Backbone as CSV, one residue per row, in Angstrom:
resi,resn,N_x,N_y,N_z,CA_x,CA_y,CA_z,C_x,C_y,C_z
1,MET,8.569,8.868,-28.269,8.820,9.882,-29.442,7.719,10.021,-30.174
2,THR,7.239,11.310,-30.603,6.332,11.667,-31.364,6.735,12.533,-32.542
3,MET,5.660,12.449,-33.734,6.162,13.126,-34.510,4.926,13.856,-35.214
4,GLY,5.411,15.102,-35.644,4.180,15.817,-36.114,4.167,16.002,-37.687
5,ALA,4.017,17.182,-38.269,3.620,17.203,-39.510,5.019,17.009,-40.310
6,LEU,5.145,16.311,-41.649,6.354,16.029,-42.150,7.070,17.228,-42.268
7,GLY,8.489,17.024,-41.852,9.327,17.906,-42.102,9.679,18.451,-40.453
8,GLN,8.958,18.225,-39.814,8.940,19.110,-38.280,10.259,17.990,-37.310
9,VAL,10.787,18.514,-36.451,11.650,17.966,-35.921,10.911,16.939,-34.889
10,PRO,11.403,15.722,-34.507,10.543,14.730,-33.768,10.618,15.558,-32.271
11,MET,9.722,15.043,-31.532,10.028,15.584,-30.136,9.950,14.517,-29.266
12,ALA,10.990,14.383,-28.278,11.124,13.306,-27.216,10.619,13.617,-25.997
13,GLU,9.967,12.779,-25.353,9.754,12.874,-23.888,10.059,12.355,-22.996
14,VAL,10.699,12.785,-21.869,11.660,11.830,-20.898,10.633,11.768,-19.597
15,ARG,10.489,10.416,-19.230,9.820,10.338,-17.927,10.770,9.925,-16.664
16,GLY,10.452,10.694,-15.118,11.382,10.473,-14.197,10.707,9.401,-13.328
17,THR,10.848,8.983,-12.316,10.353,7.950,-11.500,9.363,8.456,-10.833
18,PHE,8.077,7.580,-10.331,6.948,7.842,-9.744,7.235,8.059,-8.360
19,SER,6.444,9.314,-7.547,6.225,9.638,-6.756,4.833,9.794,-6.117
20,GLY,4.753,9.120,-4.820,3.279,9.120,-4.075,3.237,10.130,-2.912
21,GLY,4.334,11.053,-2.618,4.373,12.198,-1.643,5.318,13.393,-1.988
22,ASN,6.067,13.048,-0.907,7.299,13.971,-1.317,8.213,13.375,-2.206
23,GLY,8.589,14.184,-3.587,9.464,13.752,-4.448,10.614,14.225,-4.640
24,SER,11.678,13.505,-5.099,13.053,13.891,-5.361,13.475,13.411,-6.346
25,TRP,14.250,14.232,-7.652,14.942,13.637,-8.825,16.135,13.967,-8.940
26,ASP,17.048,13.551,-9.651,18.081,13.994,-9.982,18.635,13.230,-11.525
27,ALA,19.975,13.328,-11.746,20.138,12.843,-13.506,19.777,11.355,-13.348
28,GLU,20.075,10.714,-12.310,20.035,9.069,-12.206,18.517,8.916,-12.025
29,SER,17.472,9.433,-11.597,16.349,9.061,-11.574,15.164,9.679,-12.799
30,PHE,15.904,10.654,-13.248,15.407,11.624,-14.346,16.453,11.770,-15.572
31,GLY,16.340,11.103,-16.452,17.373,10.975,-17.725,17.381,12.502,-18.443
32,TRP,16.105,13.412,-18.147,16.096,14.487,-18.956,17.112,15.910,-18.414
33,PHE,17.328,15.423,-17.086,18.278,16.289,-16.260,19.939,15.943,-17.125
34,TYR,20.579,17.208,-17.348,21.933,16.917,-18.164,22.979,15.968,-17.080
35,TYR,23.728,15.354,-17.930,24.703,14.491,-17.045,26.032,14.335,-18.046
36,ASP,27.491,14.438,-17.677,28.351,14.507,-18.300,28.437,13.195,-18.075
37,LEU,28.751,12.323,-19.149,29.376,10.819,-19.086,31.104,11.153,-18.620
38,ASP,31.781,11.952,-19.046,33.333,12.174,-19.064,33.699,12.426,-17.878
39,GLU,33.175,13.626,-17.066,33.172,14.031,-15.741,32.433,13.333,-14.709
40,GLY,31.380,12.459,-14.932,30.418,12.038,-14.042,29.774,12.816,-13.291
41,VAL,29.462,13.921,-13.803,28.555,14.876,-12.804,27.372,15.568,-13.494
42,GLY,26.675,16.198,-13.038,25.392,16.840,-13.614,24.984,17.816,-12.699
43,GLY,24.776,17.814,-11.448,24.296,18.773,-10.858,22.761,19.072,-10.777
44,GLU,21.704,18.690,-11.532,20.614,19.426,-11.443,19.954,18.002,-10.527
45,ARG,18.995,19.016,-9.637,17.825,18.236,-8.819,16.832,19.047,-8.520
46,LEU,15.935,18.198,-8.239,14.560,18.969,-8.199,13.768,18.177,-7.249
47,ALA,13.212,18.605,-5.769,12.609,18.020,-4.957,11.217,18.603,-4.883
48,ALA,10.220,18.074,-4.514,8.590,18.425,-4.396,8.253,18.279,-2.861
49,GLU,7.495,19.283,-1.685,7.240,18.607,-0.564,5.203,18.705,-0.984
50,ALA,4.994,17.506,-0.683,3.521,17.550,-1.189,2.523,17.659,0.044
51,GLU,1.503,18.351,0.032,0.831,18.066,1.093,-0.715,17.858,0.520
52,GLU,-0.743,16.248,0.653,-2.044,15.634,-0.144,-1.564,15.898,-1.786
53,ARG,-2.763,16.809,-2.350,-2.767,17.160,-3.562,-2.055,18.460,-3.998
54,ARG,-1.393,19.028,-3.000,-1.100,20.499,-2.878,0.438,20.588,-2.724
55,ILE,1.064,21.265,-3.549,2.594,21.480,-3.289,2.595,23.118,-3.093
56,PRO,2.686,23.560,-1.741,2.399,25.122,-1.742,3.440,25.739,-2.187
57,GLU,3.184,27.166,-2.292,4.412,28.066,-3.081,5.306,28.152,-1.871
58,GLY,6.674,27.907,-2.870,8.018,28.027,-2.302,8.792,26.330,-1.701
59,HIS,7.607,25.325,-2.144,7.734,23.853,-1.759,8.257,23.039,-2.965
60,LEU,8.367,23.830,-4.047,8.795,22.906,-5.151,10.362,23.605,-5.489
61,TYR,11.550,22.687,-5.125,12.904,23.500,-5.213,13.786,22.920,-6.474
62,TYR,13.893,23.649,-7.128,14.964,23.102,-8.495,16.121,23.713,-7.974
63,SER,17.581,22.853,-8.103,18.863,23.568,-7.786,19.802,22.867,-9.171
64,SER,20.612,23.788,-9.490,21.794,23.023,-10.040,23.049,24.000,-9.644
65,ARG,24.298,22.788,-9.611,25.648,23.314,-8.668,26.662,23.342,-9.754
66,VAL,27.641,23.982,-9.986,28.725,24.264,-10.671,29.549,23.117,-10.342
67,TRP,30.176,22.886,-11.581,31.488,21.962,-11.748,32.471,22.459,-12.446
68,THR,33.682,21.972,-12.281,34.596,22.190,-13.359,34.963,21.310,-13.973
69,GLU,35.040,21.397,-15.361,35.446,20.431,-16.497,36.439,20.678,-17.474
70,GLU,37.293,19.909,-17.743,38.450,19.789,-18.771,38.233,20.171,-20.092
71,PHE,38.874,21.402,-20.252,38.791,21.849,-21.908,39.257,20.804,-22.635
72,ASP,38.755,20.368,-23.976,39.409,19.123,-24.841,40.993,19.593,-25.239
73,TYR,41.189,20.668,-25.239,42.749,20.940,-25.201,43.328,21.115,-24.015
74,PRO,44.293,20.120,-23.688,44.614,19.753,-22.367,45.637,20.995,-21.734
75,GLY,45.803,22.183,-22.594,46.975,23.130,-22.089,46.126,24.380,-21.365
76,TRP,45.008,24.188,-21.408,44.017,25.154,-20.934,43.479,25.056,-19.630
77,GLY,43.683,23.805,-19.222,43.373,23.404,-17.766,41.697,22.859,-17.755
78,ARG,41.179,23.670,-16.913,39.921,23.466,-16.687,38.747,24.681,-16.982
79,TYR,37.548,24.718,-16.877,36.644,25.872,-16.766,35.359,25.495,-16.071
80,GLN,34.545,26.241,-15.719,33.215,25.896,-14.736,32.077,26.131,-15.578
81,ALA,31.588,25.098,-15.710,30.156,24.713,-16.580,29.098,24.505,-15.209
82,VAL,27.497,24.384,-15.658,26.451,24.392,-15.242,25.394,23.947,-16.053
83,ALA,24.572,23.171,-15.482,23.363,22.676,-15.958,22.559,23.440,-15.696
84,PHE,21.559,23.499,-16.787,20.057,24.440,-16.191,19.021,23.987,-17.354
85,LEU,17.993,23.561,-16.788,16.932,22.964,-17.210,17.091,21.998,-18.898
86,GLY,18.377,21.011,-18.009,18.549,20.124,-19.331,19.788,20.074,-19.839
87,LYS,20.392,21.016,-19.864,21.140,21.556,-20.868,22.545,22.188,-20.265
88,LYS,23.979,22.006,-20.793,25.114,22.248,-20.226,25.609,23.746,-20.569
89,TYR,26.192,24.893,-19.699,26.076,25.823,-20.211,27.604,26.520,-19.333
90,LEU,28.392,27.503,-20.098,29.607,27.968,-19.580,28.863,28.698,-18.296
91,ALA,29.437,28.260,-17.047,29.383,29.351,-15.903,30.343,30.328,-15.681
92,GLY,31.558,29.963,-16.116,32.956,30.967,-15.948,33.920,30.357,-16.087
93,TYR,35.115,30.969,-16.111,36.471,30.875,-16.398,37.519,30.783,-15.081
94,LEU,38.184,29.971,-15.045,39.367,30.215,-13.551,40.511,30.778,-14.156
95,LYS,41.244,31.264,-13.071,42.610,32.266,-13.759,43.568,31.225,-14.245
96,SER,43.850,31.689,-15.459,45.076,30.959,-16.393,45.909,32.120,-17.091
97,ASN,46.645,31.126,-17.954,47.369,32.490,-18.676,46.545,32.899,-19.522
98,PHE,45.349,32.340,-20.503,44.750,33.528,-21.087,43.644,34.414,-20.724
99,THR,43.119,34.202,-19.352,42.070,35.256,-18.641,42.091,35.122,-17.168
100,ASP,41.863,36.022,-16.653,41.571,35.962,-15.142,40.298,35.084,-14.816
101,ALA,40.048,35.266,-13.547,38.928,34.131,-13.046,37.755,35.578,-13.300
102,VAL,36.555,35.271,-14.155,35.501,35.817,-14.558,34.136,34.628,-14.325
103,SER,33.273,35.110,-13.852,32.301,34.305,-13.596,31.135,34.584,-14.304
104,ALA,30.484,33.998,-15.599,29.400,34.372,-16.128,28.325,34.408,-15.566
105,LEU,27.926,33.106,-14.457,27.063,32.834,-13.713,26.558,33.989,-12.851
106,GLU,27.648,34.809,-12.142,27.174,35.698,-11.301,26.900,36.683,-12.103
107,GLU,26.806,36.997,-13.307,26.430,38.195,-14.350,25.154,37.742,-14.548
108,GLY,24.409,36.642,-14.410,23.008,36.099,-15.010,23.290,35.628,-16.408
109,GLU,24.366,35.307,-16.824,24.548,35.066,-17.911,24.863,33.655,-18.396
110,LEU,23.932,32.876,-19.009,24.084,31.065,-19.173,24.521,31.157,-20.795
111,ARG,25.412,30.914,-21.193,25.961,30.574,-22.790,26.100,29.302,-23.101
112,GLU,25.549,28.949,-23.974,25.888,27.512,-24.686,27.172,27.626,-25.279
113,VAL,27.981,26.371,-24.694,29.081,25.903,-25.453,28.920,25.398,-26.860
114,LEU,29.562,25.828,-27.596,29.501,25.580,-29.300,30.630,25.040,-29.870
115,LEU,31.690,25.207,-29.265,33.171,24.373,-29.826,33.905,23.808,-28.452
116,ASP,34.490,22.854,-28.528,35.111,22.387,-27.394,36.413,21.304,-28.379
117,TYR,37.642,21.481,-28.898,37.900,20.811,-29.709,39.801,20.873,-29.616
118,GLU,39.942,19.962,-29.667,41.590,19.478,-30.266,41.844,18.884,-31.120
119,GLY,42.749,19.132,-31.735,43.098,18.839,-33.165,43.457,19.681,-33.935
120,ILE,44.334,19.622,-34.940,45.107,20.603,-35.786,44.157,21.046,-37.131
121,GLN,43.788,22.100,-36.953,42.978,23.102,-38.202,43.793,23.961,-38.675
122,THR,43.740,24.213,-40.028,44.426,25.208,-40.512,43.777,26.192,-41.609
123,ALA,44.140,27.419,-41.105,43.888,28.552,-41.800,44.588,29.293,-42.845
124,THR,44.366,29.924,-43.835,45.245,30.731,-44.458,45.357,31.572,-44.903
125,SER,45.859,32.938,-45.572,45.517,33.870,-46.290,44.360,33.822,-47.080
126,LYS,44.192,32.631,-47.908,42.934,32.474,-48.814,41.899,31.699,-48.314
127,ALA,41.995,30.911,-47.518,41.002,30.251,-47.090,40.836,30.427,-45.531
128,PRO,39.668,30.867,-44.776,39.933,31.210,-43.413,39.257,30.041,-42.764
129,LEU,39.043,29.796,-41.342,38.923,28.812,-40.435,37.436,29.428,-40.079
130,PHE,36.442,28.418,-40.519,34.811,28.927,-40.061,34.768,28.267,-38.752
131,LEU,34.094,29.134,-37.699,33.657,28.614,-36.457,32.331,28.681,-36.553
132,GLU,31.588,28.518,-35.172,29.976,28.939,-35.130,29.695,30.368,-35.045
133,GLY,28.169,30.473,-35.457,27.785,31.755,-35.284,27.902,32.766,-35.882
134,GLY,28.592,32.564,-36.981,28.787,33.292,-38.167,30.297,33.958,-37.994
135,TYR,31.194,33.799,-37.047,32.069,33.939,-36.943,33.485,32.988,-37.853
136,TRP,34.662,33.817,-38.063,35.868,32.666,-38.451,36.914,33.547,-38.526
137,ILE,37.782,33.016,-38.392,39.652,33.796,-38.330,39.997,33.602,-39.851
138,GLU,40.454,34.442,-40.169,41.261,34.872,-41.125,42.934,35.155,-40.636
139,VAL,43.704,34.760,-42.036,45.342,34.674,-41.572,45.689,36.047,-42.715
140,ALA,45.895,37.465,-41.772,46.716,38.705,-42.546,47.833,38.219,-42.979
141,GLY,48.510,37.348,-42.594,50.261,37.053,-42.678,51.151,36.244,-41.104
142,ALA,52.164,36.146,-41.591,53.297,35.645,-40.788,54.345,35.941,-40.616
143,SER,55.184,35.863,-39.262,56.586,36.349,-39.671,57.335,35.516,-40.343
144,SER,58.256,35.879,-40.844,59.206,35.452,-41.926,60.182,34.202,-41.081
145,ASP,60.383,34.277,-39.721,60.834,33.078,-39.253,59.805,32.074,-38.354
146,GLY,58.364,32.546,-38.689,57.092,31.530,-38.392,57.176,31.509,-36.771
147,LYS,57.328,32.620,-36.029,56.875,32.750,-34.927,56.144,33.766,-34.257
148,MET,55.274,34.438,-35.217,54.084,35.024,-34.927,53.432,34.915,-36.072
149,ALA,52.069,35.030,-35.919,50.655,35.207,-36.772,50.033,36.124,-36.587
150,TYR,49.440,36.641,-37.621,48.602,38.312,-37.563,47.027,37.547,-37.967
151,LEU,46.552,37.356,-36.989,45.046,37.067,-37.339,43.961,38.130,-37.244
152,ILE,42.913,37.873,-38.037,41.628,38.867,-38.063,40.381,37.947,-37.740
153,LEU,39.707,38.509,-36.772,38.488,37.863,-36.498,37.258,38.519,-37.270
154,LYS,36.595,37.724,-37.932,35.379,38.458,-38.325,34.050,37.637,-37.972
155,LYS,32.859,38.671,-38.380,31.487,37.861,-37.999,30.217,38.198,-39.113
156,ASN,29.960,37.488,-39.852,29.421,38.019,-40.990,29.994,38.814,-41.604
157,GLY,31.259,38.387,-41.994,31.762,39.096,-42.828,32.314,40.975,-42.336
158,VAL,32.256,40.870,-41.296,32.581,42.314,-40.519,33.279,41.868,-39.721
159,GLU,34.682,42.857,-39.814,35.900,42.429,-38.618,35.304,42.801,-36.839
160,VAL,35.800,42.209,-36.283,35.474,42.421,-35.196,36.410,42.599,-33.977
161,ASP,37.711,41.834,-34.575,38.963,41.966,-33.721,40.046,41.540,-34.659
162,ARG,41.408,42.096,-34.218,42.395,41.683,-34.961,43.649,41.301,-33.852
163,ALA,44.305,40.612,-34.149,45.593,40.271,-32.982,46.848,39.797,-33.452
164,VAL,48.271,40.069,-32.962,49.235,39.449,-33.086,49.449,38.176,-32.255
165,VAL,49.916,37.164,-32.819,49.537,35.756,-31.336,50.934,35.456,-32.143
166,ARG,51.761,34.923,-30.779,53.105,34.163,-30.827,52.913,32.588,-30.935
167,VAL,53.535,32.085,-31.740,53.138,30.554,-32.112,53.262,29.866,-30.693
168,GLY,52.487,28.868,-30.020,52.506,28.298,-28.846,51.597,29.086,-27.613
169,ASP,51.415,30.473,-28.022,50.168,31.274,-27.232,48.690,30.959,-27.698
170,THR,47.893,31.626,-26.937,46.455,31.423,-27.271,45.930,32.769,-27.734
171,TYR,44.941,32.665,-28.435,44.421,33.808,-29.010,42.864,33.871,-28.225
172,THR,42.631,34.897,-27.653,41.461,35.137,-26.937,40.677,36.311,-27.389
173,TYR,39.367,36.113,-27.733,38.485,37.354,-27.911,37.496,37.403,-26.851
174,LYS,37.162,38.369,-26.473,36.309,38.518,-25.253,35.528,39.686,-25.748
175,VAL,34.410,39.606,-24.787,32.980,40.562,-24.628,32.720,40.967,-23.612
176,GLY,31.877,42.125,-23.628,31.294,42.342,-22.053,32.215,43.392,-21.267
177,ASP,31.516,44.044,-20.372,32.175,44.805,-19.145,32.788,43.959,-18.322
178,HIS,32.559,42.936,-18.179,33.488,41.671,-17.874,34.482,40.887,-18.145
179,ARG,34.380,41.514,-19.676,35.492,40.634,-20.824,35.760,39.205,-20.293
180,LEU,34.775,38.396,-20.745,34.377,37.254,-20.978,34.703,36.536,-22.214
181,PRO,35.894,35.422,-21.977,36.140,34.877,-23.208,35.170,33.901,-23.920
182,ILE,34.992,34.384,-25.323,33.902,33.632,-26.072,34.479,32.928,-27.162
183,ILE,35.774,33.038,-27.501,36.209,32.541,-28.608,37.797,32.116,-28.034
184,ILE,38.511,31.147,-27.705,39.659,30.815,-27.608,40.668,29.756,-28.536
185,ALA,41.683,30.269,-29.270,42.385,29.437,-30.047,43.689,29.705,-29.964
186,SER,44.320,28.060,-29.777,45.790,28.011,-29.468,46.451,27.850,-31.030
187,VAL,47.500,28.573,-30.932,48.125,28.583,-32.551,49.530,27.868,-32.028
188,SER,49.317,27.126,-32.866,50.678,25.716,-32.957,51.617,26.006,-33.969
189,ALA,51.269,26.687,-35.299,52.199,27.042,-36.332,51.921,28.089,-37.271
190,ALA,52.912,28.661,-37.601,52.805,29.752,-38.615,53.958,29.855,-39.505
191,MET,53.685,29.944,-40.930,54.399,30.230,-41.897,54.019,31.014,-43.173
192,GLN,55.126,31.814,-43.514,54.624,32.915,-44.423,55.463,32.388,-45.687
193,GLY,54.651,31.943,-46.863,54.778,31.558,-48.310,54.906,32.281,-49.365
194,THR,55.349,32.288,-50.507,55.722,33.037,-51.390,54.215,33.373,-51.826
195,GLN,53.200,32.398,-51.713,51.778,32.813,-52.330,50.994,32.918,-51.096
196,MET,51.219,32.512,-49.937,50.233,33.003,-48.883,50.453,32.264,-47.570
197,ALA,50.064,33.102,-46.268,50.427,32.552,-45.049,49.628,31.589,-44.712
198,ILE,49.983,30.653,-43.871,49.407,29.508,-43.091,49.930,29.139,-41.757
199,VAL,48.282,29.230,-40.942,48.779,29.121,-39.588,47.958,27.975,-38.961
200,ASP,48.585,26.977,-38.293,47.669,25.946,-37.735,47.277,26.505,-36.227
201,ILE,45.872,25.761,-36.416,45.274,26.206,-34.887,45.142,24.584,-34.342
202,ASP,45.781,24.048,-32.819,45.276,23.129,-32.393,44.561,22.746,-31.435
203,GLY,43.671,23.863,-30.944,42.448,23.853,-30.012,41.487,24.970,-30.271
204,LEU,40.560,24.535,-30.145,39.269,25.756,-30.087,38.174,25.536,-29.103
205,PHE,37.923,26.925,-28.391,36.716,26.783,-27.405,36.161,28.023,-27.744
206,GLN,34.367,27.697,-28.078,33.655,29.071,-28.664,32.428,28.715,-27.736
207,VAL,31.756,29.933,-26.938,30.440,29.765,-26.619,29.880,30.951,-27.327
208,ARG,28.616,30.825,-27.210,27.519,31.772,-27.792,27.776,33.096,-27.540
209,ASP,28.008,33.916,-28.455,28.402,35.498,-27.891,27.121,36.350,-27.316
210,VAL,25.790,35.931,-27.637,24.510,36.317,-26.736,24.210,35.477,-25.767
211,PRO,24.155,35.617,-24.361,23.304,34.650,-23.259,22.271,34.230,-23.972
212,THR,22.068,32.373,-24.029,21.011,31.827,-23.911,19.873,32.305,-23.282
213,PHE,20.644,32.395,-21.529,19.469,32.827,-20.774,20.202,34.289,-20.153
214,LYS,19.610,35.301,-19.706,19.688,36.388,-18.966,19.062,36.591,-17.964
215,ILE,19.554,36.046,-16.508,18.364,36.096,-15.954,19.227,36.696,-14.119
216,GLU,18.341,36.859,-13.239,18.598,37.310,-12.199,17.547,37.085,-11.022
217,VAL,17.935,37.148,-9.698,17.081,36.694,-8.732,15.966,37.378,-8.717
218,GLY,14.751,36.835,-8.716,13.459,37.601,-8.566,12.782,37.259,-10.387
219,ASP,13.661,36.881,-10.993,12.842,36.622,-12.322,12.122,35.437,-12.641
220,GLN,10.951,35.398,-12.934,10.064,34.092,-12.958,10.354,33.521,-14.308
221,ILE,10.263,32.199,-14.274,10.718,31.163,-15.546,9.545,30.460,-15.569
222,GLY,8.296,30.558,-16.452,7.216,29.704,-15.999,6.563,30.136,-14.880
223,ALA,6.650,28.880,-14.011,5.653,28.716,-12.860,6.804,29.041,-11.656
224,MET,8.163,29.012,-12.073,9.379,29.057,-11.061,9.996,30.173,-10.975
225,GLU,10.171,30.453,-9.846,10.933,32.133,-9.356,12.577,31.622,-8.912
226,VAL,13.435,32.406,-9.603,14.771,32.437,-9.464,15.007,33.213,-7.996
227,THR,15.677,32.356,-7.135,15.554,32.510,-5.677,17.150,32.643,-5.252
228,ALA,18.111,32.262,-6.354,19.724,31.956,-5.953,20.385,31.876,-7.327
229,LEU,21.273,32.616,-7.510,22.081,33.071,-8.686,23.429,33.287,-8.145
230,ALA,24.235,32.614,-7.377,25.831,33.097,-6.846,26.119,31.745,-6.270
231,GLU,27.671,32.215,-5.880,28.383,31.097,-4.904,27.979,29.423,-5.899
232,GLY,28.271,29.350,-7.134,28.648,28.260,-7.530,27.172,27.543,-7.843
233,ARG,25.935,28.376,-7.867,24.596,27.442,-7.760,23.463,28.343,-8.406
234,ILE,22.640,27.411,-9.110,21.179,28.149,-9.455,20.185,27.425,-8.375
235,GLU,19.136,28.250,-8.005,18.310,27.937,-7.191,16.702,28.537,-7.825
236,LEU,15.673,27.643,-8.061,14.644,28.056,-8.351,13.144,27.626,-7.246
237,GLU,12.253,27.858,-7.188,11.223,27.616,-6.491,9.823,27.872,-6.924
238,ASN,8.796,27.252,-6.624,7.471,27.509,-7.733,6.864,28.864,-7.013
239,ALA,6.560,29.712,-8.124,6.251,31.023,-7.301,4.785,30.978,-6.660
240,ARG,3.981,29.869,-6.967,2.640,29.811,-6.638,2.051,28.496,-5.972
241,ASP,1.115,28.058,-5.654,0.628,26.888,-5.137,0.615,26.101,-6.247
242,ILE,0.788,24.949,-6.500,0.538,23.965,-7.117,-0.359,22.652,-6.900
243,ILE,-1.354,22.729,-7.667,-2.682,21.843,-7.256,-2.228,20.747,-8.072
244,LEU,-2.094,19.075,-7.760,-1.639,18.014,-8.561,-3.028,17.125,-8.742
245,ARG,-4.065,17.941,-9.599,-5.450,17.209,-9.967,-5.051,15.809,-10.709
246,ARG,-6.044,15.125,-10.336,-5.790,13.764,-11.376,-5.561,13.955,-12.728
247,GLY,-4.536,13.317,-13.742,-4.712,13.270,-14.841,-4.236,14.743,-15.673
248,SER,-3.731,15.513,-14.666,-3.087,16.972,-15.195,-1.672,16.832,-15.721
249,THR,-1.156,17.583,-16.163,-0.049,18.293,-16.700,0.257,19.602,-16.414
250,ILE,1.483,19.987,-15.355,1.677,21.253,-14.944,3.068,21.648,-15.551
251,PRO,2.995,22.679,-16.236,4.296,23.273,-16.704,4.950,23.883,-15.725
252,LEU,6.329,23.557,-15.364,7.153,24.343,-14.374,8.160,25.455,-15.118
253,ALA,8.800,25.101,-15.944,9.792,25.911,-16.426,10.369,25.072,-18.085
254,GLY,10.631,25.990,-18.968,11.304,25.372,-20.395,10.557,24.135,-20.488
255,GLY,11.028,23.087,-20.810,10.443,21.631,-21.482,10.148,20.980,-20.178
256,LEU,10.152,21.387,-18.627,10.318,20.707,-17.671,8.756,20.772,-16.942
257,MET,7.899,19.473,-16.648,6.591,19.814,-16.150,6.524,18.315,-15.169
258,LEU,5.389,18.626,-14.640,5.108,17.498,-13.646,3.543,16.766,-14.333
259,ARG,3.730,15.695,-14.352,2.392,14.783,-14.756,2.051,13.994,-13.634
260,VAL,0.489,14.166,-13.142,-0.288,13.601,-12.371,-1.049,12.423,-13.026
261,ARG,-0.864,11.081,-12.481,-1.692,10.084,-13.172,-3.133,10.211,-12.633
262,ASP,-3.955,9.812,-13.736,-5.376,9.689,-13.321,-5.710,8.462,-12.485
263,THR,-5.408,8.589,-10.786,-5.898,7.503,-10.129,-6.166,7.962,-8.837
264,PRO,-7.023,7.048,-8.363,-7.253,7.987,-6.715,-6.311,8.067,-5.867
265,GLU,-5.305,7.342,-5.880,-4.260,7.555,-5.098,-3.393,8.905,-5.719
266,LEU,-2.568,9.479,-5.003,-1.537,10.281,-5.714,-0.351,9.843,-6.311
267,ILE,0.099,9.970,-7.534,1.060,9.427,-8.443,1.307,10.289,-9.067
268,TYR,2.610,10.874,-9.231,2.925,12.112,-10.101,4.500,11.700,-10.135
269,TYR,4.863,12.412,-11.521,5.995,12.518,-11.723,6.985,13.423,-12.865
270,LEU,7.983,13.455,-12.662,8.570,14.927,-13.692,8.435,14.009,-15.109
271,ARG,8.185,14.954,-16.052,8.437,14.953,-17.685,9.310,15.808,-18.190
272,GLY,10.062,15.677,-18.899,10.655,16.728,-19.868,10.567,16.304,-21.425
273,GLU,10.791,17.710,-22.423,10.498,17.650,-23.672,11.900,18.328,-24.204
């Protein structure tokens, strides 16, 4: 752990196991790769085929596979997740009562999961429910029998959507040509009082509205090139030869790099920031 000037965020470095020739790392041997303790999955792996102190072009392989993960709110079932360069992202949704099956990964979009929550939160016509990324849910009203809620979604004070939602159903806000849900809310109760309307939401899921990564096959990310982006996986390969010089640090992609020890024999390892 290193600390820069006062007020800066500390930077942590994670080191993988040593290799003296061909190397292979996953979440068990390199803690910088993402690993989901609840699901027992990670999916990231990097393998290197070294010829003495050289890794030829196309012989450093990074791969990450998609897995299905449970929403915290049990009524929604599961969604698809994928790890990329040490962090988890939404890969897509399975067909359910609130969305068709849709893959964000096949569109080359990786979006960070911002909220995944089960528990009652209340919004009223006087106090909205604040989400992430400048979004909030306002209550415009509720039916007198308590079966319907009238919701307005705003971002930074500007209305982006409105909907009438039956109690027990799920409100979904979708974006893009492929209609990807980025906000999902389960409405559990509604009441119209004399002073204000009250709505309870017992499940929330939100991903970033703008992709954290927008990638396609052939894109270069640092020293790596995207070679596959479909069928439940991401694959990258080194776009040029890598020379493993003594004492050198070789950036790969994002905060991922190779570190070569300053020794006569070849010893190198993965390092992540």
